[in-house]
C-alpha positions as CSV (number, residue, x, y, z in Angstrom):
1,M,-0.4,-0.3,-0.3
2,S,2.6,2.5,0.3
3,K,4.4,1.7,-2.5
4,N,0.4,2.9,-4.1
5,G,1.0,6.4,-1.3
6,A,4.0,6.9,-3.4
7,V,2.7,6.8,-6.8
8,L,0.1,8.9,-5.7
9,Q,2.4,11.5,-4.4
10,S,4.9,11.4,-6.9
11,F,1.2,12.1,-9.4
12,N,0.4,14.5,-7.1
13,I,3.3,16.6,-7.3
14,E,3.0,16.4,-11.0
15,L,-0.1,17.1,-11.1
16,V,1.0,20.7,-8.7
17,K,3.8,21.5,-11.1
18,Y,2.0,21.3,-14.1
19,T,-0.8,22.8,-12.5
20,E,1.0,26.1,-11.2
21,F,3.1,26.2,-14.5
22,I,-0.8,25.9,-16.0
23,R,-1.9,29.5,-13.8
24,D,1.3,31.2,-14.4
25,R,1.3,30.5,-18.5
26,N,-2.5,32.0,-17.4
27,E,-1.3,34.9,-16.3
28,Q,1.5,35.5,-18.4
29,I,-1.7,35.5,-21.3
30,S,-3.6,37.4,-19.1
31,L,-0.7,40.3,-19.5
32,E,0.1,39.8,-23.2
33,I,-3.9,40.3,-23.4
34,K,-4.0,43.4,-21.4
35,E,-1.3,44.7,-23.1
36,L,-2.7,44.2,-26.4
37,E,-5.6,46.0,-25.3
38,E,-4.3,48.6,-24.5
39,E,-2.6,49.0,-27.8
40,K,-5.5,48.3,-29.9
41,K,-7.1,51.3,-27.8
42,Q,-4.0,53.5,-29.1
43,V,-4.1,52.2,-33.0
44,T,-8.2,53.1,-32.7
45,D,-7.3,56.3,-30.8
46,K,-5.2,57.7,-33.3
47,I,-7.6,56.6,-36.4
48,I,-10.9,58.4,-35.0
49,A,-8.3,61.2,-35.2
50,L,-7.1,60.9,-38.0
51,E,-10.6,60.3,-40.1
52,K,-11.7,63.6,-37.8
53,E,-8.4,65.1,-39.7
54,L,-9.0,63.7,-43.0
55,S,-12.8,64.7,-43.2
56,I,-11.7,68.4,-42.7
57,I,-9.0,68.4,-45.5
58,N,-12.1,66.6,-47.7
59,K,-14.0,69.2,-46.5
60,N,-11.2,72.5,-47.3
61,L,-10.7,70.3,-50.6
62,D,-14.1,70.8,-51.7
63,E,-14.3,73.7,-51.2
64,K,-11.6,75.0,-53.0
65,Y,-12.4,73.1,-55.8
66,K,-15.9,74.9,-55.7
67,K,-14.0,78.2,-55.6
68,K,-12.1,77.0,-58.2
69,E,-14.9,76.6,-60.3
70,K,-16.2,79.6,-59.8
71,C,-12.8,81.9,-60.8
72,Q,-12.4,79.9,-63.7
73,Q,-16.8,80.6,-64.8
74,A,-15.5,83.9,-64.6
75,I,-12.2,83.4,-66.7
76,D,-14.3,82.1,-68.9
77,Q,-17.6,84.3,-69.3
78,S,-14.2,87.4,-69.4
79,N,-12.5,85.7,-71.9
80,I,-16.4,85.5,-74.3
81,G,-16.8,88.8,-73.3
82,I,-13.6,90.1,-74.9
83,G,-13.7,88.2,-77.6
84,K,-17.4,89.8,-78.3
85,L,-15.9,93.8,-77.6
86,L,-12.7,92.6,-80.3
87,D,-15.4,91.4,-82.4
88,S,-17.2,95.5,-82.2
89,I,-14.1,96.9,-81.9
90,K,-13.1,94.9,-85.6
91,S,-16.7,95.4,-87.2
92,L,-16.3,99.7,-85.7
93,T,-13.0,100.1,-87.1
94,S,-13.9,98.4,-90.8
95,L,-17.1,100.9,-90.8
96,M,-15.2,103.4,-89.7
97,R,-12.9,102.5,-91.9
98,K,-15.5,102.3,-94.8
99,E,-16.9,105.9,-94.0
100,A,-13.1,107.3,-94.1
101,E,-12.9,106.1,-97.5
102,Q,-15.6,107.3,-98.8
103,V,-15.2,110.7,-96.7
104,Q,-12.1,110.9,-99.5
105,E,-13.4,110.9,-102.2
């Protein structure tokens, strides 16, 4: 019977050893999880901040594109007006040339 007791005690010691090993490993994993969760939170916070910054940049870009479009429209309208003005001046000059020729005769 003492042989069985020694075997049982040996198994018990081994069982305690493995149980302590698993508990230690569990604590280590818990610490690693805590570190990863904190890292995840920091990255998530950075992403949120960058998304806000990107949103502001996109809004500013939209406003600039609209202003640029208005400027281009004003330039286009001005060029059309200048073209019409040049055509009018050309016609007027031609008319005045003919009048001047008739007056000279």
